[in-house]
Backbone as numpy.savetxt, mean C-alpha at the origin, in Angstrom:
# Nx Ny Nz CAx CAy CAz Cx Cy Cz
-1.95 -13.61 9.89 -2.78 -12.41 9.89 -1.91 -11.15 9.89
-2.50 -10.02 9.55 -1.77 -8.76 9.52 -1.31 -8.40 10.93
-0.10 -7.90 11.04 0.39 -7.47 12.33 -0.48 -6.35 12.88
-0.98 -6.52 14.09 -1.87 -5.54 14.67 -1.09 -4.38 15.25
-1.60 -3.18 15.06 -1.02 -1.99 15.64 -1.74 -1.68 16.94
-1.18 -0.79 17.75 -1.86 -0.36 18.96 -3.22 0.21 18.59
-4.27 -0.27 19.24 -5.63 0.13 18.88 -6.03 1.41 19.58
-6.50 2.34 18.79 -7.09 3.59 19.33 -8.42 3.75 18.61
-9.26 2.75 18.76 -10.46 2.66 17.93 -11.40 3.83 18.13
-11.61 4.27 19.34 -12.56 5.36 19.57 -12.11 6.65 18.91
-10.83 6.95 19.08 -10.31 8.18 18.44 -10.33 8.05 16.94
-10.02 6.87 16.46 -10.00 6.65 15.01 -11.39 6.81 14.40
-12.39 6.26 15.08 -13.76 6.36 14.59 -14.23 7.81 14.59
-13.88 8.55 15.63 -14.26 9.96 15.70 -13.59 10.73 14.57
-12.32 10.46 14.35 -11.62 11.17 13.29 -12.26 10.91 11.94
-12.67 9.67 11.70 -13.31 9.34 10.43 -14.63 10.06 10.29
-15.39 10.17 11.38 -16.70 10.80 11.30 -16.61 12.28 10.99
-15.46 12.87 11.26 -15.30 14.30 11.01 -15.15 14.61 9.52
-14.82 13.58 8.71 -14.44 13.85 7.35 -15.56 13.66 6.33
-16.62 13.00 6.69 -17.71 12.75 5.75 -17.36 11.70 4.75
-18.08 11.62 3.65 -17.92 10.57 2.65 -17.38 11.15 1.35
-16.72 10.28 0.58 -16.22 10.69 -0.73 -17.33 10.58 -1.77
-17.15 11.27 -2.86 -18.09 11.24 -3.96 -18.15 9.83 -4.56
-19.35 9.29 -4.81 -19.51 7.97 -5.36 -19.81 7.99 -6.85
-19.58 9.08 -7.54 -19.84 9.16 -8.97 -18.91 8.19 -9.70
-19.45 7.17 -10.40 -18.61 6.20 -11.08 -17.64 6.83 -12.07
-17.99 7.99 -12.57 -17.10 8.67 -13.53 -15.81 9.14 -12.90
-15.83 9.33 -11.58 -14.65 9.86 -10.90 -14.02 8.86 -9.94
-14.62 7.71 -9.74 -14.06 6.73 -8.81 -13.88 5.40 -9.52
-12.94 5.36 -10.45 -12.61 4.12 -11.13 -11.11 3.87 -11.03
-10.77 2.60 -10.87 -9.38 2.19 -10.81 -9.01 1.49 -12.11
-7.85 1.81 -12.64 -7.37 1.17 -13.86 -6.02 0.55 -13.56
-5.70 -0.52 -14.26 -4.41 -1.16 -14.04 -4.16 -2.24 -15.05
-3.00 -2.89 -14.93 -2.64 -4.00 -15.79 -2.33 -5.21 -14.93
-2.82 -6.37 -15.33 -2.50 -7.63 -14.65 -1.54 -8.40 -15.55
-0.35 -8.68 -15.03 0.67 -9.34 -15.86 1.64 -10.09 -14.98
2.15 -11.19 -15.49 3.20 -11.93 -14.83 4.50 -11.83 -15.65
4.57 -10.82 -16.46 5.49 -10.67 -17.56 4.60 -10.67 -18.79
4.07 -11.83 -19.13 3.00 -11.90 -20.11 1.72 -11.34 -19.51
0.92 -10.69 -20.34 -0.36 -10.15 -19.88 -1.33 -11.27 -19.55
-2.15 -11.07 -18.53 -3.19 -12.03 -18.17 -4.49 -11.59 -18.84
-4.92 -12.33 -19.83 -6.14 -12.02 -20.57 -7.34 -12.72 -19.96
-8.45 -12.02 -19.94 -9.72 -12.58 -19.45 -9.61 -13.12 -18.03
-8.81 -12.46 -17.21 -8.67 -12.84 -15.80 -9.72 -12.14 -14.97
-10.09 -12.76 -13.84 -11.04 -12.16 -12.93 -10.34 -11.17 -12.01
-10.87 -9.96 -11.95 -10.36 -8.93 -11.04 -11.43 -8.70 -9.98
-11.11 -8.99 -8.75 -12.04 -8.83 -7.65 -11.44 -7.87 -6.63
-12.16 -6.82 -6.32 -11.68 -5.80 -5.38 -12.63 -5.72 -4.20
-12.07 -5.58 -3.01 -12.89 -5.46 -1.81 -12.44 -4.23 -1.05
-13.40 -3.42 -0.64 -13.11 -2.22 0.13 -13.01 -2.54 1.62
-12.51 -1.57 2.37 -12.41 -1.74 3.82 -13.77 -1.90 4.48
-14.84 -1.52 3.76 -16.20 -1.69 4.28 -16.81 -3.03 3.88
-16.04 -3.88 3.20 -16.51 -5.20 2.81 -17.22 -5.23 1.47
-17.45 -4.07 0.86 -18.12 -4.02 -0.44 -17.19 -4.55 -1.54
-17.77 -5.31 -2.47 -16.97 -5.98 -3.50 -17.35 -5.46 -4.88
-16.34 -5.35 -5.75 -16.55 -4.99 -7.16 -15.70 -5.94 -7.99
-16.20 -6.28 -9.17 -15.49 -7.21 -10.04 -15.48 -6.75 -11.48
-14.47 -7.18 -12.20 -14.40 -6.94 -13.64 -13.48 -7.99 -14.24
-13.21 -7.90 -15.54 -12.37 -8.86 -16.24 -11.33 -8.12 -17.07
-10.12 -8.66 -17.13 -9.09 -8.04 -17.93 -9.36 -8.25 -19.42
-8.84 -7.34 -20.24 -8.97 -7.51 -21.68 -7.79 -8.33 -22.21
-7.64 -8.42 -23.51 -6.61 -9.24 -24.12 -5.20 -8.76 -23.77
-5.07 -7.49 -23.38 -3.76 -6.92 -23.02 -3.51 -6.92 -21.52
-4.42 -7.55 -20.76 -4.26 -7.57 -19.32 -4.73 -6.31 -18.63
-5.33 -5.38 -19.36 -5.78 -4.12 -18.77 -7.18 -4.29 -18.18
-7.44 -3.53 -17.14 -8.76 -3.54 -16.54 -9.13 -2.17 -16.01
-10.42 -1.89 -15.99 -10.96 -0.70 -15.35 -12.06 -1.15 -14.42
-12.02 -0.69 -13.19 -12.92 -1.16 -12.16 -13.71 0.00 -11.58
-15.03 -0.13 -11.55 -15.88 0.87 -10.90 -15.74 0.70 -9.39
-15.12 1.68 -8.74 -14.84 1.58 -7.31 -15.85 2.33 -6.46
-16.95 2.79 -7.05 -17.97 3.49 -6.27 -18.49 2.54 -5.19
-18.58 3.05 -3.98 -19.10 2.24 -2.87 -18.02 1.52 -2.10
-16.80 1.47 -2.63 -15.70 0.80 -1.93 -14.94 1.81 -1.08
-14.77 1.51 0.20 -14.02 2.38 1.09 -12.54 2.01 1.05
-11.65 2.98 0.79 -10.21 2.68 0.79 -9.72 2.35 2.20
-8.61 1.63 2.30 -7.82 1.06 1.21 -8.54 -0.11 0.55
-8.30 -0.29 -0.75 -8.98 -1.32 -1.54 -8.00 -2.42 -1.90
-8.35 -3.64 -1.54 -7.53 -4.82 -1.80 -8.00 -5.44 -3.12
-7.04 -5.79 -3.99 -7.37 -6.28 -5.33 -6.74 -7.67 -5.53
-7.54 -8.59 -6.07 -7.05 -9.94 -6.36 -7.33 -10.27 -7.83
-6.33 -10.82 -8.50 -6.49 -11.25 -9.89 -6.22 -12.75 -9.97
-7.16 -13.48 -10.57 -7.02 -14.93 -10.66 -7.56 -15.39 -12.02
-7.14 -16.61 -12.41 -7.61 -17.17 -13.66 -7.04 -16.45 -14.86
-7.70 -16.59 -15.98 -7.24 -15.97 -17.22 -6.21 -16.84 -17.93
-5.73 -16.34 -19.04 -4.72 -17.04 -19.83 -3.60 -16.11 -20.22
-2.46 -16.69 -20.60 -1.34 -15.88 -21.05 -0.58 -16.60 -22.16
0.22 -15.82 -22.88 0.95 -16.36 -24.02 2.30 -16.92 -23.59
2.63 -18.13 -24.08 3.91 -18.74 -23.76 4.58 -19.30 -25.03
4.03 -18.93 -26.20 4.60 -19.47 -27.44 4.95 -18.41 -28.47
4.98 -17.14 -27.98 5.38 -16.06 -28.87 4.27 -15.50 -29.72
3.01 -15.90 -29.46 1.89 -15.37 -30.22 0.88 -14.76 -29.24
1.07 -13.50 -28.85 0.19 -12.87 -27.86 -1.28 -12.86 -28.25
-1.56 -12.93 -29.53 -2.95 -12.87 -29.99 -3.74 -14.11 -29.59
-3.02 -15.20 -29.30 -3.72 -16.44 -28.90 -3.07 -17.01 -27.65
-3.42 -16.46 -26.47 -2.87 -16.96 -25.21 -3.11 -18.47 -25.10
-2.04 -19.21 -24.76 -2.13 -20.66 -24.82 -1.97 -21.37 -23.48
-1.78 -20.60 -22.37 -1.56 -21.20 -21.07 -2.59 -20.65 -20.08
-3.19 -21.54 -19.30 -4.14 -21.12 -18.26 -3.38 -20.69 -17.02
-3.71 -19.53 -16.49 -3.07 -19.02 -15.27 -3.65 -19.73 -14.05
-2.79 -20.33 -13.26 -3.23 -21.01 -12.04 -2.82 -20.28 -10.77
-2.09 -19.18 -10.93 -1.64 -18.43 -9.77 -2.61 -17.31 -9.41
-2.30 -16.62 -8.31 -3.11 -15.52 -7.83 -2.20 -14.33 -7.54
-2.60 -13.16 -8.02 -1.83 -11.93 -7.81 -2.66 -10.96 -6.97
-1.97 -10.09 -6.25 -2.66 -9.12 -5.41 -2.09 -7.71 -5.61
-2.95 -6.74 -5.37 -2.54 -5.35 -5.41 -3.36 -4.58 -4.38
-3.06 -3.30 -4.26 -3.79 -2.48 -3.30 -3.81 -1.04 -3.78
-4.93 -0.39 -3.54 -5.05 1.05 -3.83 -5.51 1.76 -2.57
-4.81 2.83 -2.23 -5.20 3.63 -1.06 -6.24 4.67 -1.40
-6.69 4.67 -2.67 -7.74 5.60 -3.12 -8.69 4.87 -4.04
-9.82 5.51 -4.34 -10.82 4.90 -5.22 -10.69 5.36 -6.67
-9.64 6.03 -6.98 -9.38 6.44 -8.36 -7.88 6.41 -8.59
-7.51 6.28 -9.86 -6.10 6.23 -10.17 -5.72 4.87 -10.75
-4.47 4.50 -10.56 -3.94 3.27 -11.15 -3.50 2.29 -10.09
-3.77 1.01 -10.33 -3.35 -0.05 -9.42 -3.02 -1.29 -10.25
-1.74 -1.44 -10.63 -1.31 -2.62 -11.35 -1.33 -3.84 -10.42
-1.41 -5.03 -11.02 -1.38 -6.26 -10.25 -0.38 -7.20 -10.90
0.75 -7.41 -10.25 1.86 -8.20 -10.79 2.53 -8.99 -9.67
3.49 -9.85 -9.98 4.25 -10.51 -8.91 4.97 -9.53 -7.99
5.35 -8.36 -8.52 6.04 -7.37 -7.68 5.08 -6.73 -6.68
3.87 -6.38 -7.11 2.90 -5.81 -6.16 2.51 -6.86 -5.12
2.43 -8.11 -5.56 2.11 -9.20 -4.62 3.19 -9.33 -3.58
4.46 -9.28 -4.00 5.59 -9.40 -3.07 5.60 -8.25 -2.07
5.30 -7.05 -2.54 5.26 -5.88 -1.63 4.21 -6.11 -0.55
3.04 -6.63 -0.94 1.99 -6.84 0.04 2.31 -8.01 0.99
2.96 -9.03 0.48 3.40 -10.11 1.36 4.38 -9.57 2.41
5.28 -8.70 1.98 6.21 -8.07 2.90 5.49 -7.16 3.90
4.50 -6.42 3.42 3.75 -5.48 4.27 3.04 -6.23 5.40
2.38 -7.32 5.03 1.55 -8.05 5.99 2.31 -9.12 6.77
3.53 -9.45 6.31 4.26 -10.53 6.97 3.60 -11.87 6.77
2.97 -12.06 5.61 2.27 -13.31 5.29 2.56 -13.69 3.84
2.92 -14.95 3.61 3.11 -15.39 2.24 1.77 -15.67 1.55
0.79 -16.15 2.31 -0.54 -16.44 1.78 -1.48 -15.30 2.18
-1.93 -14.52 1.19 -2.74 -13.34 1.46 -4.24 -13.63 1.40
-4.60 -14.91 1.27 -6.02 -15.26 1.13 -6.86 -14.78 2.30
-6.42 -15.08 3.52 -7.21 -14.72 4.70 -7.35 -13.21 4.84
-6.28 -12.48 4.55 -6.34 -11.03 4.65 -7.33 -10.46 3.64
-7.32 -11.03 2.43 -8.23 -10.55 1.38 -9.68 -10.86 1.74
-9.95 -12.09 2.12 -11.32 -12.51 2.43 -11.87 -11.74 3.64
-11.03 -11.46 4.60 -11.48 -10.77 5.80 -11.11 -9.31 5.84
-11.01 -8.67 4.65 -10.49 -7.31 4.55 -11.33 -6.29 5.31
-12.63 -6.52 5.47 -13.46 -5.56 6.20 -13.00 -5.43 7.64
-12.34 -6.46 8.19 -11.80 -6.40 9.54 -10.29 -6.14 9.50
-9.59 -6.88 8.64 -8.14 -6.78 8.58 -7.65 -5.40 8.15
-8.47 -4.69 7.39 -8.06 -3.36 6.91 -7.86 -2.38 8.05
-8.46 -2.65 9.20 -8.29 -1.76 10.35 -6.82 -1.67 10.76
-6.06 -2.71 10.44 -4.65 -2.74 10.84 -3.69 -2.46 9.71
-4.24 -2.13 8.51 -3.34 -1.84 7.40 -2.50 -0.61 7.70
-1.20 -0.71 7.44 -0.27 0.37 7.78 0.38 0.94 6.53
0.10 2.21 6.24 0.80 2.89 5.16 2.29 2.99 5.45
2.65 3.05 6.73 4.06 3.09 7.10 4.74 1.79 6.66
4.15 0.65 7.01 4.71 -0.66 6.64 4.71 -0.85 5.13
3.64 -0.38 4.48 3.54 -0.50 3.03 4.66 0.28 2.34
4.90 1.51 2.79 5.97 2.33 2.21 7.33 1.65 2.37
7.57 1.10 3.55 8.83 0.42 3.82 8.99 -0.79 2.90
7.93 -1.60 2.77 8.01 -2.79 1.93 8.23 -2.43 0.46
7.59 -1.38 -0.02 7.75 -0.95 -1.41 9.20 -0.59 -1.69
9.83 0.14 -0.79 11.22 0.53 -0.98 12.16 -0.67 -0.86
11.87 -1.59 0.06 12.73 -2.77 0.24 12.71 -3.64 -1.01
11.53 -3.88 -1.57 11.44 -4.69 -2.79 12.18 -4.00 -3.93
11.98 -2.71 -4.09 12.66 -1.98 -5.17 14.18 -2.04 -4.99
14.65 -1.93 -3.75 16.09 -1.95 -3.50 16.70 -3.31 -3.84
15.94 -4.39 -3.59 16.46 -5.72 -3.87 16.66 -5.97 -5.34
15.87 -5.31 -6.20 15.94 -5.58 -7.62 16.50 -4.40 -8.42
17.17 -3.47 -7.72 17.65 -2.29 -8.43 18.70 -2.64 -9.49
19.52 -3.64 -9.23 20.52 -4.04 -10.23 19.85 -4.58 -11.47
18.82 -5.42 -11.26 18.10 -6.02 -12.39 17.26 -4.99 -13.15
16.89 -3.91 -12.47 16.06 -2.88 -13.09 16.86 -1.90 -13.93
18.18 -1.92 -13.82 19.00 -1.02 -14.62 18.70 -1.23 -16.10
18.42 -0.16 -16.77 18.05 -0.26 -18.17 16.55 -0.30 -18.38
15.79 -0.67 -17.32 14.33 -0.67 -17.39 13.76 0.60 -16.77
14.21 0.91 -15.57 13.66 2.06 -14.84 14.58 2.35 -13.66
14.38 3.52 -13.05 15.12 3.88 -11.84 14.39 3.26 -10.67
14.99 2.24 -10.04 14.35 1.52 -8.94 14.02 2.43 -7.77
14.77 3.53 -7.63 14.57 4.43 -6.49 13.31 5.27 -6.64
12.72 5.27 -7.85 11.56 6.11 -8.09 10.38 5.35 -8.71
10.63 4.12 -9.19 9.59 3.42 -9.93 8.60 2.75 -8.99
7.36 3.20 -9.02 6.31 2.65 -8.17 5.59 1.54 -8.96
5.77 0.30 -8.53 5.20 -0.86 -9.24 3.67 -0.79 -9.33
3.06 -0.12 -8.38 1.60 -0.10 -8.31 0.97 0.91 -9.27
1.61 2.05 -9.44 0.91 3.16 -10.09 1.44 3.58 -11.45
2.64 3.15 -11.83 3.19 3.60 -13.10 2.83 2.63 -14.22
2.36 3.14 -15.35 1.92 2.26 -16.45 3.09 1.56 -17.13
2.81 0.41 -17.75 3.81 -0.29 -18.52 3.09 -1.17 -19.56
3.83 -1.59 -20.56 3.29 -2.48 -21.60 3.81 -3.90 -21.36
2.92 -4.88 -21.46 3.32 -6.27 -21.30 3.84 -6.80 -22.63
5.01 -6.28 -23.03 5.56 -6.63 -24.35 7.02 -7.03 -24.28
7.50 -7.31 -23.07 8.89 -7.73 -22.92 9.88 -6.61 -22.81
9.42 -5.36 -22.95 10.31 -4.22 -22.84 10.07 -3.50 -21.52
10.98 -2.57 -21.19 10.80 -1.79 -19.98 10.70 -2.67 -18.73
9.87 -2.26 -17.80 9.74 -3.00 -16.55 9.18 -4.40 -16.78
8.48 -4.61 -17.89 7.98 -5.95 -18.20 9.12 -6.93 -18.44
10.27 -6.41 -18.86 11.45 -7.27 -19.02 11.88 -7.86 -17.69
11.76 -7.08 -16.62 12.07 -7.59 -15.29 11.10 -8.69 -14.90
9.80 -8.45 -15.14 8.80 -9.46 -14.79 9.00 -10.75 -15.57
9.41 -10.64 -16.84 9.66 -11.83 -17.64 10.78 -12.68 -17.08
11.82 -12.02 -16.59 13.03 -12.75 -16.16 13.01 -13.13 -14.69
12.18 -12.47 -13.88 12.19 -12.65 -12.44 11.18 -13.71 -12.01
11.59 -14.59 -11.10 10.71 -15.58 -10.52 10.99 -15.67 -9.03
9.94 -15.52 -8.20 10.11 -15.55 -6.75 9.12 -16.51 -6.12
9.57 -17.23 -5.12 8.67 -18.03 -4.28 8.79 -17.49 -2.86
7.65 -17.37 -2.19 7.61 -16.78 -0.85 6.87 -17.74 0.09
7.47 -18.02 1.22 6.85 -18.85 2.24 7.02 -18.20 3.61
6.15 -18.61 4.53 6.26 -18.10 5.90 4.99 -17.42 6.36
4.83 -17.35 7.66 3.65 -16.73 8.26 4.00 -15.58 9.19
5.26 -15.19 9.21 5.67 -14.04 10.02 6.97 -13.50 9.44
7.23 -12.23 9.72 8.44 -11.61 9.21 9.68 -12.08 10.01
10.84 -12.25 9.34 11.02 -12.11 7.90 10.57 -13.35 7.15
9.93 -13.14 6.00 9.47 -14.24 5.17 10.66 -14.87 4.44
10.45 -16.09 3.98 11.47 -16.74 3.16 11.20 -16.38 1.69
12.05 -15.53 1.13 11.89 -15.06 -0.25 13.05 -15.61 -1.08
12.72 -16.47 -2.03 13.73 -17.06 -2.92 13.43 -16.65 -4.36
14.37 -15.92 -4.96 14.16 -15.39 -6.31 15.29 -15.80 -7.25
14.93 -15.92 -8.51 15.93 -16.11 -9.57 15.68 -15.07 -10.65
16.74 -14.72 -11.36 16.64 -13.79 -12.47 17.30 -14.46 -13.67
16.50 -14.77 -14.69 16.98 -15.56 -15.83 17.61 -16.87 -15.36
17.00 -17.44 -14.32 17.44 -18.73 -13.81 18.56 -18.66 -12.79
19.16 -17.49 -12.60 20.27 -17.35 -11.64 19.73 -16.91 -10.28
20.07 -17.63 -9.19 19.55 -17.27 -7.86 20.01 -15.87 -7.44
19.10 -15.15 -6.77 19.40 -13.84 -6.21 19.35 -13.91 -4.69
20.15 -13.10 -4.05 20.08 -12.99 -2.58 19.09 -11.88 -2.24
18.09 -12.23 -1.44 17.07 -11.24 -1.04 17.41 -10.70 0.34
17.55 -9.37 0.42 17.95 -8.70 1.66 16.74 -8.02 2.28
16.39 -8.40 3.50 15.24 -7.80 4.18 15.55 -6.43 4.78
16.83 -6.08 4.82 17.22 -4.76 5.37 18.27 -4.15 4.46
17.90 -3.83 3.21 18.85 -3.25 2.26 19.13 -1.78 2.58
20.16 -1.26 1.94 20.46 0.16 2.05 19.43 0.95 1.23
18.62 1.76 1.90 17.56 2.50 1.20 17.95 3.96 0.93
19.22 4.26 1.03 19.66 5.63 0.77 19.33 6.02 -0.67
18.62 7.13 -0.81 18.26 7.62 -2.13 16.95 7.11 -2.66
16.33 6.14 -1.95 15.05 5.62 -2.42 13.92 6.58 -2.01
13.11 6.95 -2.99 12.10 7.97 -2.76 10.73 7.51 -3.22
10.41 6.23 -3.01 9.08 5.74 -3.35 8.14 6.15 -2.23
7.77 7.39 -2.29 7.03 8.06 -1.23 7.59 9.47 -1.14
7.27 10.16 -0.07 7.77 11.52 0.12 8.24 11.68 1.55
9.15 12.65 1.77 9.67 12.87 3.11 8.57 13.39 4.03
8.31 12.66 5.10 7.31 13.05 6.09 7.99 13.58 7.34
7.62 14.80 7.74 8.07 15.38 9.00 6.87 15.53 9.93
7.04 15.13 11.19 5.97 15.27 12.17 6.41 16.26 13.24
5.62 17.31 13.41 5.87 18.31 14.46 4.74 18.25 15.48
5.11 18.13 16.75 4.11 17.95 17.82 4.26 19.05 18.87
3.12 19.59 19.28 3.08 20.60 20.35 2.11 20.08 21.41
2.62 19.95 22.65 1.81 19.43 23.75 1.85 20.41 24.92
0.69 20.91 25.32 0.61 21.82 26.45 1.52 23.03 26.28
2.26 23.35 27.34 3.14 24.52 27.31 4.55 24.16 26.84
4.80 22.90 26.55 6.14 22.49 26.13 6.43 23.00 24.72
7.71 23.23 24.41 8.08 23.67 23.06 7.72 22.60 22.03
7.52 23.02 20.80 7.25 22.07 19.74 8.49 21.21 19.50
8.26 19.97 19.09 9.37 19.10 18.75 9.07 18.41 17.43
10.10 18.27 16.60 9.94 17.64 15.29 10.67 16.32 15.26
10.08 15.32 14.62 10.70 14.03 14.47 11.53 13.98 13.20
12.51 13.10 13.19 13.34 12.92 12.00 12.50 12.51 10.82
12.68 13.16 9.67 11.86 12.82 8.51 12.03 11.35 8.10
10.97 10.78 7.55 11.03 9.44 7.00 10.29 9.44 5.68
10.67 8.51 4.79 10.03 8.44 3.49 8.83 7.52 3.57
7.67 8.00 3.18 6.50 7.14 3.15 5.48 7.69 2.14
4.61 6.80 1.70 3.57 7.18 0.76 2.53 8.04 1.50
2.23 9.25 1.01 1.25 10.09 1.70 -0.16 9.53 1.54
-1.05 9.81 2.47 -2.45 9.34 2.35 -3.14 10.08 1.21
-3.97 9.39 0.43 -4.60 10.02 -0.72 -5.87 10.79 -0.37
-6.34 10.67 0.85 -7.59 11.35 1.21 -7.57 11.71 2.69
-8.38 12.70 3.02 -8.50 13.13 4.42 -9.07 12.01 5.28
-10.03 11.27 4.73 -10.66 10.21 5.52 -9.66 9.14 5.91
-8.78 8.75 4.97 -7.79 7.73 5.28 -6.76 8.24 6.26
-6.37 9.49 6.14 -5.44 10.08 7.09 -6.03 10.12 8.49
-7.23 10.63 8.61 -7.82 10.85 9.92 -8.24 9.56 10.61
-8.51 8.51 9.84 -8.95 7.26 10.44 -7.78 6.31 10.72
-6.58 6.68 10.32 -5.45 5.76 10.40 -4.80 5.76 11.77
-4.70 4.56 12.37 -4.00 4.45 13.64 -2.50 4.72 13.48
-1.96 4.59 12.25 -0.57 4.93 12.01 -0.26 6.34 12.52
-1.06 7.29 12.08 -0.79 8.68 12.40 -1.14 9.02 13.85
-2.21 8.43 14.33 -2.58 8.67 15.74 -1.50 8.12 16.66
-0.99 6.92 16.33 0.08 6.34 17.16 1.35 7.15 17.06
1.63 7.71 15.88 2.81 8.56 15.72 2.67 9.82 16.57
1.48 10.40 16.59 1.17 11.55 17.44 1.43 11.19 18.90
0.89 10.05 19.33 1.04 9.62 20.73 2.49 9.42 21.09
3.23 8.73 20.20 4.64 8.46 20.49 5.47 9.74 20.55
5.22 10.66 19.61 5.97 11.91 19.57 5.67 12.77 20.80
4.45 12.66 21.30 4.06 13.45 22.47 4.48 12.80 23.77
5.06 11.59 23.65 5.43 10.80 24.83 4.24 10.62 25.76
3.10 10.33 25.14 1.85 10.20 25.88 1.70 8.80 26.46
0.80 8.71 27.43 0.43 7.41 27.94 -0.26 6.63 26.81
0.06 5.33 26.73 -0.48 4.51 25.62 -2.00 4.61 25.56
-2.51 4.88 24.35 -3.95 4.90 24.14 -4.66 6.11 24.69
-3.92 7.19 24.97 -4.54 8.32 25.66 -4.61 9.60 24.81
-4.51 9.47 23.50 -4.68 10.63 22.62 -6.11 10.63 22.11
-6.86 11.66 22.47 -8.26 11.78 22.05 -8.36 12.84 20.98
-8.55 12.42 19.72 -8.59 13.36 18.59 -9.95 14.02 18.53
-9.94 15.36 18.52 -11.20 16.10 18.43 -11.34 16.86 17.11
-10.22 17.02 16.36 -10.28 17.73 15.09 -9.18 17.19 14.19
-9.50 16.99 12.93 -8.52 16.42 12.01 -8.77 16.94 10.60
-7.69 17.23 9.88 -7.84 17.72 8.50 -6.60 17.36 7.70
-6.78 17.27 6.38 -5.68 17.07 5.45 -5.92 18.01 4.28
-5.05 19.00 4.12 -5.15 19.96 3.04 -3.83 19.95 2.27
-3.90 19.52 1.01 -2.67 19.42 0.23 -1.72 18.42 0.84
-0.50 18.86 1.16 0.51 17.96 1.72 0.67 18.12 3.23
-0.32 18.74 3.88 -0.24 18.97 5.33 -1.47 18.39 6.04
-1.22 17.51 6.97 -2.28 16.95 7.80 -2.14 17.44 9.22
-3.27 17.77 9.87 -3.23 18.30 11.23 -4.21 17.54 12.09
-3.72 17.05 13.24 -4.57 16.43 14.25 -4.49 17.25 15.52
-5.66 17.51 16.12 -5.72 18.23 17.39 -6.55 17.41 18.37
-6.22 17.54 19.64 -7.00 16.82 20.64 -6.42 16.94 22.03
-6.80 16.02 22.88 -6.32 15.99 24.25 -5.33 14.85 24.43
-4.20 15.18 25.06 -3.13 14.21 25.24 -2.86 14.04 26.74
-2.71 12.82 27.17 -2.37 12.56 28.56 -0.95 12.07 28.65
-0.09 12.81 29.38 1.30 12.42 29.54 1.59 12.19 31.03
2.60 11.39 31.34 2.93 11.13 32.74 3.32 12.36 33.52
3.91 13.37 32.84 4.41 14.55 33.54 3.42 15.72 33.55
2.63 15.87 32.47 1.74 17.03 32.35 0.28 16.72 32.66
-0.04 15.45 32.71 -1.45 15.08 32.88 -2.19 15.26 31.57
-3.45 15.67 31.63 -4.28 15.83 30.45 -4.17 17.27 29.94
-3.62 17.43 28.72 -3.41 18.76 28.15 -3.77 18.73 26.67
-3.88 19.92 26.08 -4.16 19.98 24.65 -2.91 19.63 23.86
-3.14 19.06 22.66 -2.02 18.69 21.83 -2.34 18.87 20.35
-1.29 19.02 19.54 -1.46 19.20 18.12 -0.29 18.55 17.41
-0.61 17.78 16.36 0.43 17.15 15.54 0.25 17.60 14.10
1.33 18.05 13.48 1.29 18.50 12.09 2.18 17.57 11.26
1.57 16.92 10.27 2.29 15.99 9.39 2.49 16.68 8.03
3.73 16.82 7.62 4.02 17.52 6.36 4.82 16.62 5.44
4.31 16.43 4.22 5.01 15.64 3.21 5.68 16.60 2.21
6.98 16.43 1.99 7.71 17.31 1.07 8.45 16.46 0.03
């Protein structure tokens, strides 16, 4: 199961209620992506489930492309691709092999792009600390409460760092987001990496056993690679003001910013970061106001600390 974070359910629910609902116009809430294992997956089933348990489905076209109506799905949205066929004889017009594997992806918003490939699957396996994502997908209405954008950002950069040598000539691994950047399933560009790369993942807790080959040659997978220069995300700085104490800022970290105010305000990631930065008693941050405007998120509320007791507090999250 997904690693559970410290629960601040009451504060999280209040923060979510402050933000209202997103527009459900199908014209503005659709997800597009490509399903490919190197070769495109044609006529594959695409099933997406929102954090509210609502499900949407569609089918890939002959090029592995899909567009999904995400109206009614609450982010983050978990995506599973199964079945379909792919070409293994050099004639893409007539896919000749039935796909027996399952791929996963995730979108933190109800619009935009969400590719589904072995790389996105590996990132999510790393994020959740699970090789088999079936239970997380089926129980997403509950498991999504513990989804961590912090862990997701870390996993995305770790996977990119492991394959940066193989990506030379295809893309800059330090900037290439496997989930959101378009590509053609034609053996060129990033698809060349997918064609040559094969990974098997086992385990039920971190670190997982990740065994990969590239053109048949074994690769060493590093769970703690050097991430210097990797920018799959943006620099996040957290500044906290508690009571009469001076403001204090935390060391910046690279992470994917939240795509909506509702996801920011409902996330225990940010509430827990507020609590930790304020050196508060565990579970004692009561959020009374929350907003996300552009690249700045602000949480205000009451904080209980061992030295100050119950005082007002404010955390400002800035992505640059």
